[in-house]
N, CA, C and O of each residue as an XYZ file, in Angstrom:
276
protein
N       0.849     -1.161      0.000
C       0.000      0.000      0.000
C       0.901      1.233      0.000
O       1.724      1.404      0.899
N       0.747      2.078     -0.996
C       1.618      3.244     -1.119
C       1.011      4.451     -0.406
O      -0.178      4.474     -0.088
N       1.841      5.431     -0.168
C       1.382      6.678      0.454
C       0.333      7.373     -0.417
O      -0.607      7.981      0.096
N       0.503      7.277     -1.744
C      -0.456      7.895     -2.658
C      -1.815      7.220     -2.559
O      -2.848      7.887     -2.627
N      -1.821      5.901     -2.400
C      -3.093      5.184     -2.280
C      -3.802      5.535     -0.969
O      -5.022      5.693     -0.944
N      -3.043      5.654      0.104
C      -3.624      6.041      1.386
C      -4.170      7.469      1.309
O      -5.250      7.759      1.825
N      -3.414      8.351      0.663
C      -3.883      9.727      0.485
C      -5.173      9.758     -0.333
O      -6.076     10.544     -0.047
N      -5.252      8.905     -1.343
C      -6.463      8.849     -2.180
C      -7.649      8.327     -1.376
O      -8.764      8.823     -1.540
N      -7.435      7.342     -0.516
C      -8.500      6.841      0.361
C      -9.037      7.986      1.214
O     -10.250      8.163      1.335
N      -8.141      8.751      1.796
C      -8.545      9.876      2.645
C      -9.267     10.955      1.844
O     -10.246     11.539      2.309
N      -8.776     11.207      0.650
C      -9.404     12.201     -0.227
C     -10.843     11.790     -0.569
O     -11.762     12.606     -0.512
N     -11.017     10.536     -0.919
C     -12.360     10.043     -1.248
C     -13.273     10.055     -0.026
O     -14.464     10.341     -0.149
N     -12.737      9.752      1.134
C     -13.539      9.778      2.363
C     -14.017     11.192      2.656
O     -15.173     11.395      3.026
N     -13.131     12.171      2.493
C     -13.525     13.576      2.713
C     -14.587     13.998      1.705
O     -15.563     14.661      2.057
N     -14.387     13.610      0.453
C     -15.330     14.001     -0.594
C     -16.699     13.353     -0.373
O     -17.724     13.966     -0.670
N     -16.726     12.135      0.139
C     -18.004     11.445      0.355
C     -18.838     12.130      1.426
O     -20.059     11.981      1.451
N     -18.189     12.879      2.311
C     -18.903     13.577      3.388
C     -19.442     14.938      2.960
O     -20.177     15.575      3.715
N     -19.087     15.391      1.762
C     -19.575     16.681      1.282
C     -20.918     16.488      0.584
O     -21.349     15.364      0.329
N     -21.564     17.605      0.284
C     -22.841     17.563     -0.442
C     -22.661     16.936     -1.825
O     -23.547     16.249     -2.333
N     -21.518     17.183     -2.409
C     -21.218     16.677     -3.752
C     -21.251     15.151     -3.796
O     -21.790     14.569     -4.737
N     -20.675     14.500     -2.780
C     -20.641     13.050     -2.731
C     -19.695     12.449     -3.761
O     -18.923     13.152     -4.413
N     -19.779     11.136     -3.888
C     -18.909     10.417     -4.816
C     -19.699      9.963     -6.037
O     -20.892      9.670     -5.955
N     -19.003      9.914     -7.170
C     -19.609      9.349     -8.371
C     -19.570      7.829     -8.246
O     -18.925      7.295     -7.343
N     -20.247      7.142     -9.136
C     -20.269      5.675     -9.112
C     -18.851      5.109     -9.278
O     -18.474      4.155     -8.598
N     -18.075      5.706    -10.184
C     -16.693      5.246    -10.396
C     -15.839      5.474     -9.155
O     -15.002      4.638     -8.816
N     -16.045      6.601     -8.475
C     -15.273      6.893     -7.268
C     -15.659      5.942     -6.133
O     -14.805      5.563     -5.332
N     -16.923      5.556     -6.057
C     -17.349      4.595     -5.037
C     -16.678      3.248     -5.255
O     -16.259      2.593     -4.301
N     -16.578      2.840     -6.515
C     -15.902      1.583     -6.834
C     -14.423      1.680     -6.486
O     -13.857      0.764     -5.889
N     -13.798      2.796     -6.861
C     -12.382      3.014     -6.550
C     -12.155      2.986     -5.039
O     -11.191      2.389     -4.560
N     -13.044      3.632     -4.298
C     -12.934      3.674     -2.848
C     -13.029      2.260     -2.258
O     -12.267      1.898     -1.362
N     -13.963      1.482     -2.769
C     -14.142      0.115     -2.293
C     -12.900     -0.734     -2.566
O     -12.456     -1.488     -1.701
N     -12.348     -0.609     -3.759
C     -11.142     -1.373     -4.126
C      -9.960     -0.965     -3.245
O      -9.218     -1.820     -2.762
N      -9.789      0.334     -3.039
C      -8.672      0.816     -2.220
C      -8.834      0.393     -0.756
O      -7.856      0.026     -0.105
N     -10.049      0.444     -0.247
C     -10.284      0.015      1.135
C      -9.973     -1.464      1.302
O      -9.350     -1.855      2.288
N     -10.398     -2.292      0.351
C     -10.128     -3.727      0.421
C      -8.626     -3.977      0.388
O      -8.115     -4.814      1.132
N      -7.915     -3.246     -0.478
C      -6.465     -3.400     -0.577
C      -5.797     -3.010      0.750
O      -4.853     -3.666      1.189
N      -6.294     -1.939      1.385
C      -5.753     -1.487      2.661
C      -5.988     -2.544      3.746
O      -5.075     -2.874      4.504
N      -7.201     -3.065      3.815
C      -7.534     -4.080      4.822
C      -6.675     -5.321      4.620
O      -6.149     -5.877      5.584
N      -6.533     -5.755      3.379
C      -5.704     -6.927      3.088
C      -4.254     -6.689      3.506
O      -3.588     -7.600      3.998
N      -3.771     -5.477      3.312
C      -2.415     -5.127      3.693
C      -2.238     -5.197      5.211
O      -1.249     -5.746      5.697
N      -3.190     -4.646      5.955
C      -3.114     -4.655      7.420
C      -3.186     -6.092      7.941
O      -2.412     -6.472      8.820
N      -4.104     -6.884      7.408
C      -4.247     -8.275      7.836
C      -2.970     -9.061      7.511
O      -2.515     -9.867      8.322
N      -2.401     -8.829      6.342
C      -1.162     -9.510      5.965
C      -0.015     -9.162      6.891
O       0.767    -10.033      7.274
N       0.091     -7.884      7.253
C       1.148     -7.469      8.182
C       0.953     -8.101      9.553
O       1.914     -8.552     10.177
N      -0.288     -8.132     10.020
C      -0.579     -8.743     11.317
C      -0.275    -10.233     11.288
O       0.313    -10.771     12.227
N      -0.678    -10.900     10.206
C      -0.411    -12.334     10.080
C       1.100    -12.593     10.082
O       1.567    -13.546     10.705
N       1.854    -11.749      9.390
C       3.303    -11.898      9.372
C       3.911    -11.743     10.758
O       4.822    -12.483     11.132
N       3.403    -10.778     11.517
C       3.897    -10.590     12.884
C       3.566    -11.787     13.759
O       4.405    -12.250     14.532
N       2.340    -12.289     13.638
C       1.937    -13.434     14.456
C       2.706    -14.692     14.069
O       3.026    -15.510     14.931
N       3.005    -14.853     12.788
C       3.776    -16.018     12.343
C       5.181    -16.023     12.932
O       5.787    -17.085     13.075
N       5.698    -14.864     13.270
C       7.046    -14.766     13.833
C       7.053    -14.602     15.344
O       8.098    -14.327     15.935
N       5.887    -14.769     15.976
C       5.781    -14.627     17.430
C       6.009    -15.984     18.091
O       5.497    -17.010     17.644
N       6.779    -15.959     19.150
C       7.072    -17.182     19.893
C       6.685    -16.965     21.362
O       6.720    -15.845     21.871
N       6.320    -18.052     22.018
C       5.922    -18.001     23.425
C       6.997    -18.693     24.253
O       7.421    -19.807     23.947
N       7.428    -18.004     25.314
C       8.383    -18.619     26.221
C       7.615    -19.160     27.428
O       6.951    -18.412     28.145
N       7.718    -20.440     27.632
C       7.022    -21.126     28.731
C       7.792    -20.926     30.037
O       8.974    -20.583     30.016
N       7.125    -21.138     31.170
C       7.818    -20.983     32.464
C       9.053    -21.869     32.614
O       9.981    -21.518     33.343
N       9.071    -23.020     31.926
C      10.245    -23.897     32.022
C      11.388    -23.450     31.109
O      12.441    -24.086     31.081
N      11.186    -22.352     30.357
C      12.239    -21.808     29.513
C      12.160    -22.214     28.056
O      12.878    -21.660     27.223
N      11.299    -23.176     27.726
C      11.176    -23.582     26.328
C      10.453    -22.506     25.526
O       9.588    -21.796     26.040
N      10.826    -22.404     24.267
C      10.226    -21.420     23.374
C       9.522    -22.166     22.257
O      10.106    -23.018     21.587
N       8.240    -21.822     22.069
C       7.463    -22.475     21.019
C       6.782    -21.406     20.149
O       6.298    -20.393     20.655
N       6.756    -21.650     18.853
C       6.077    -20.682     17.981
C       4.558    -20.818     18.095
O       4.043    -21.882     18.437
N       3.853    -19.729     17.805
C       2.394    -19.789     17.769
C       1.978    -20.671     16.611
O       2.639    -20.691     15.572
N       0.899    -21.394     16.778
C       0.382    -22.247     15.715
C      -0.996    -21.768     15.326
O      -1.734    -21.217     16.143
N      -1.336    -21.987     14.061
C      -2.676    -21.637     13.610
C      -3.676    -22.574     14.263
O      -3.450    -23.779     14.380
N      -4.780    -21.989     14.683
C      -5.826    -22.781     15.349
C      -6.784    -23.324     14.304
O      -7.235    -22.585     13.429
N      -7.096    -24.597     14.388
C      -8.070    -25.199     13.480
C      -9.458    -24.742     13.892
O      -9.796    -24.702     15.075
N     -10.248    -24.402     12.894
C     -11.619    -23.949     13.186
C     -12.609    -25.026     12.916
O     -13.809    -24.824     13.106
């Protein structure tokens, strides 16, 4: 996610709050950019969790595992 894309998300959010509102194309663009932003945040969080380890009281270190649903 680039700084320009984040700036565009903010620009569209400000414009949507005005009387003018967003055009149909801008609404689609906003939706695509928001999804890309959310995917980026989730990916970063997943990467952090994948590299997280737990140290047990006995001193052993174990990585976090994905929980089966």
